[in-house]
Structure formats: C-alpha cells, structure tokens
C-alpha positions as CSV (number, residue, x, y, z in Angstrom):
1,M,6.6,-14.4,16.0
2,S,7.1,-12.6,19.4
3,P,10.2,-11.0,20.8
4,S,10.1,-13.2,23.6
5,A,10.4,-16.2,21.4
6,C,13.0,-14.9,19.5
7,Y,15.0,-13.8,22.4
8,G,14.5,-16.9,24.7
9,G,14.6,-19.3,21.6
10,G,18.1,-19.1,21.2
11,L,18.5,-17.7,17.9
12,R,21.8,-16.8,16.2
13,D,22.6,-13.4,14.5
14,Q,25.3,-13.4,11.9
15,A,27.1,-10.3,13.0
16,D,28.3,-11.5,16.3
17,G,26.7,-15.0,16.6
18,E,24.3,-14.0,19.5
19,M,20.8,-12.4,19.4
20,S,20.6,-9.1,21.6
21,F,17.4,-7.7,22.8
22,S,17.8,-4.7,20.2
23,D,18.4,-7.7,17.4
24,V,14.9,-9.0,18.6
25,V,13.1,-5.7,18.5
26,Y,14.5,-4.9,15.2
27,F,13.7,-8.1,13.5
28,T,10.2,-8.3,14.8
29,M,9.5,-4.8,13.8
30,I,10.6,-5.7,10.4
31,T,8.7,-8.8,10.1
32,V,5.7,-7.2,11.5
33,T,5.8,-4.2,9.1
34,T,6.5,-6.5,6.2
35,V,9.3,-4.3,5.2
36,G,11.4,-7.5,4.7
37,Y,15.1,-8.3,5.0
38,G,17.3,-6.7,2.4
39,D,21.0,-6.8,1.3
40,I,21.5,-3.5,3.1
41,V,20.6,-3.5,6.7
42,P,21.5,-2.1,9.7
43,I,24.5,-3.8,12.0
44,S,25.0,-1.7,15.1
45,T,22.8,-2.0,17.9
46,H,22.2,1.8,17.6
47,A,21.3,1.7,14.2
48,R,18.9,-1.4,14.7
49,L,17.0,0.3,17.5
50,L,16.8,3.7,15.3
51,D,15.1,1.9,12.6
52,A,12.7,-0.1,15.0
53,L,11.8,2.9,16.9
54,V,12.1,6.0,14.9
55,I,12.2,4.8,11.0
56,T,9.3,2.2,11.5
57,P,6.7,5.1,12.9
58,I,7.5,7.1,9.9
59,R,7.0,4.3,7.6
60,F,3.4,3.8,9.3
61,G,2.7,7.7,9.0
62,L,3.6,7.6,5.3
63,W,1.3,4.5,4.8
64,F,-1.6,6.3,6.3
65,L,-0.9,9.7,4.5
66,F,-1.1,7.5,1.3
67,L,-4.3,5.7,2.5
68,G,-6.1,9.1,3.5
69,T,-5.0,10.5,0.3
70,A,-6.6,7.6,-1.8
71,Y,-9.5,7.4,0.5
72,Q,-10.1,11.3,-0.2
73,L,-9.7,11.0,-4.0
74,I,-12.3,8.0,-4.0
75,I,-14.9,9.7,-2.0
76,R,-14.8,12.9,-4.2
77,R,-15.5,11.0,-7.3
78,I,-18.6,9.0,-5.9
C-alpha cells in the first residue's frame, strides 16, 4: 500500500479521526517492515515520525547484523 493511496484514500485514524501525512508514513513503514500493529503504539506525530525515520532503520541494521552473523557461521562450517 503506497503512502499516497493511504493519504488520498480518506482513511481515518482512531486518535483524532483524520490521517495526517505522518500517520501515513508511520503505518506504511510498519506495514513494509512487517513489524505489525501492537497494543502499544506511538500516538503523537513526533513519536510516529521518530519510529518511522529512526527506529525502523535501526531494526533494519539489527536484521542485517543477524543475517551477516548467521551467514558467516554457515560459511565457516562448510
């Protein structure tokens, strides 16, 4: 789902009733990274932008670190 489809599609947010651009960025990043929607979610605009633009790249970095370590362990055993 593209951010423009969410933003232009008239989706509603439960917190304030309208989807802002930061809501669209947040939900797009959460969906793309398959983190999912939990019971504990950032509500404010700043918290959502922080999660989408700072925390998500950290998630990717940790995932690549895990994959690189697993790859090295497999290569050393072969």
